[in-house]
N, C-alpha and C positions, 0 to 999 in steps of 0.2 A: 838847726833848731826851728822849728815851723809854730806859732801860738796855734793851739785850736780852741781850748776853753769853752767845749760843748756841751758841759755839764752845768748843774745848779748849785752845786756843792763843792766844787773843788776848781782847780786851775789845772790846764794839762798843754803839752807840747809835744809836736810829734819829732821824734828826734831820729836821724840818719847815719849811718856812718860806713860808707861803701855801700855793700849790699845788706846790710844788715838796719833793720826797724825796730823802734820801739816806740812807746809813749812815757813821757815824764809826765809825774800827776802829783801835786802838791796840795795839802789841806791846809787847814787852821790847825794851830798847835793845840788846841783843845780838844781836838778830833784825832789826835795821834794816837790812841790806844786802841780806838777801834778801828782807826785806819789799818794798824798793824794786823788787828785779827782778820780784818776781812782779807788783807792779801794771803795769810797764812790759810783761809778757805780757799781761796783761788788756788793755790798751791795743791790743794788736794782734789779740787775738780778737775785741773790740768793732769794729775795723776791718774785720774778715772778716764781720761780720754778725751775731756772737751775742753778745748780751748777756752781760757779765762783771762789771760792776762797776767798771768803770776808773774811777780817780781823777779829782777835778776838782783841776785845777793850783792852787798855794798862790800869794801874792801874788807870792812870789819866781821861780815858774814851775816849781819842782819838785813831784812827786808827793807830799811827804810834809813836816808840819812838826813841829818838836820841840815839846813842851809840857814843861816842867820835866825835860827830859831824855827823855821818853818821845815815840817816835815815832807822829805821829798823820796818819790820811789821811781824807779826806771821799770816799767813794766815790758814785759814780751806784748809785741803788736799782733793783736788777732785781725789778720786780714778775711776780707769778705765784706758783702754787702748787708745794710741795716734791714732787716724784715719791717714790713710794714704793718702786719698784722690783718690786712684787708682783705686777703686770697684765703680761700680754704686751705691751700697747699702752706701757707705761711703759718696759719694757725695750728695746723697739725704740725708742724715742725717745732713751734713755741712748746706745743703740750707736751710733745715727746722729750724734748731736751730739758724741760723742767721736770719731767717726771725722773728721767735718768739721773741728772743731778741730784733730785731730793734723794733718790735710791743711793747713790754714791756716798751721800753724807750721813747717812742715817746713824752709822755707827762711829762718826769720827768725834772725837773729842777736842774741844779747844777751850783750854782753860779760862781764857779771856773773854768768852761770849757772854753777851749780854742776855737777860731773860727776857722775853715778850711780855708785857706791851710798855711802852713808854708814856702813852696819854695821860698826862695828868690833868683830870676834870676841873682843878680849883686853880690852874694856871691863870696868871694875869692875862697873859694875851687873849685868852678866849673871851674876855670882854671886848674886843674889836669890834664885835657888831652884835644887836640884841640876841640874834639867833645862834650865836655860833657855841655858847657853851651848853644852851640844852638840848641842841642837836648833838654834839658831841658825846654829852652826858648820858643821851638816850642811847647812842650807837654803843658805846661802852658798857651799859647795863645790860643791853641784848646780847653782847658777845659774851659778857659774865655767865649769862642764863644760859651759855651752851653747855657750860660744865667743860670748861677749856682741858683740864687734866685728863678729860675721856678723849680727846682728840690726838691724832696721830701728830707728834712733834718730831723736829729734826732742825739743821742748821738751815737758816733761811736766806734767799738773797736779798729780800725785802722790797724790791722794785723791779722786778722783771718785764719792763717796758718794752715793745717789740724791738726799739733800735738798741737795746742790750745785747739782741741776739744778731751774730753776724755769720752770713752763709757764705763759704767760699764756693763759688759755682763749677771751678775746676775739680774740685776735689769731692765735693758734696758734704763737706764736713762743716757742723754749724757749731760756734763758739758763743758762750754766754759770759759777757764782760761787766764791769762796773759793780766787782765786790768790795763795797766801800765799808762794811762792816760785818761781825758775825755775831749773829742774833739766833738764839734756840726759840723756837716757837711753832705754833701750828701751821702745819704744812699748807693748809688750806688759805692762810694768809697771802702766799705767796701765789697759789692758783687764784685767788679773788683779784688780785693785783694784776695778773694777765688778764682776766677777763674784764675787769675795769678799762686796761688801755685798749681792747678792741670794740668796746660799745656796751657791755653788758652781756648776761648769760644768754640772751636771743638771739645775739649775733657771734658767739663764742662756743656754738655746739661742736665744730669740728676739733678746736682747741681741748674743749672739756674731753672727748671722748679719747682725744690722743692722749692726754694726761692720765685718765682713767686705765689706758691700756698699760701703763708700766706697774700698774698692781701696787703702787706705793699706798696710794688711800683708796678705800673702798667706795663705792658707787653710794653705798648707803649714808656713809659720812659726807660725801658732798651734798647729796639732795637734802640731808639734815642740817648742815650748817654752812653752804656757800653763800645762798643771800644774806644770812646775817653777816658773815665775814666780810661779803661786799660792803654793806653798810658801815662796818666799823672801818674798813678802807677808805672810804669817802670821809669817814671821819678823821682820820689820819693826814687825808689833804687839807681838810678844813684847817686842824690843828698846825699842821706846817705853813700853809700861807698866812694864818691869822699870825703867827710868830715873825714871819720874813715882814708883814706889814707894820707890825707893833715896832720890830728894830731897824727897820729902813733896810732891810738887808736885799740886795740888788744882783746879788752872783748869779752869773748867766743870762742876766737880763738885762734890756736898755732902761727900763722905767719900771714904776711901781704897777704899770697898767698890767702887766704880767702875774704879779701878784694877787692882783684885784680878778682878773679873769678866773685865776686859779681858786681863789676863795668863791667867787661866785657860783662856779661850777660845782663844786661842794655842796653850797646850798641848795642847788636844784637838786643834783641826786640823794641828796638825804632827805628831801622833802618827799621823793617818790617812795623811797626804800624804808621811810619810818613807819 
């Protein structure tokens, strides 16, 4: 076993036995339900032909074992190079795989799926800075004005950052890992997340066009709602880092500087998009 710990919400290890390789992943006990649901989604993604880090069944047949009360899963390791999102080829691949996954999951029922969204504008942690609550509340109001029920919905990845896409250059197969939850919501949220990570709509034309080619979401819907959803996505960032600062959560980082940088980036982008 080799420690990895590359994520901000979990602990991970690389596991090797002979020629076989896996990833062991542990989460906080409070996250067990969503963790199990996310692993179930990963199984459906792999069944559709996209490597996703689906879990190996435990001796009892479930996806998760409890080790001293800590939920632990053994995941199939998805080999390949992390995408950067900085090149047109990377962006096209991200858009294509995201569209393929969304299409594959459209009709998949998950009993324990959460319903979008989770941002509480009255939450105490949003008082961490004077600007945080008003900015987040404004983004939530703008999202609700989109008429969310009229958008295309399905199971979401919720955080399709470039590093979650893994390209095996030998086979040409690209996977999508880090299925940490099962959330039913507007597919535009995942697209907005991917666009956010590569620098915004002006830098994401290749990604957006590749996603549109899947036909999962119409061009009209993207043109109508992407900027509003991008604003909401930055509000989620603000909410996330505000909570981490308030609780002193340093999972995945060395100091609070990382949380401060995340919150400041959200402030700047929300100022532009408001």
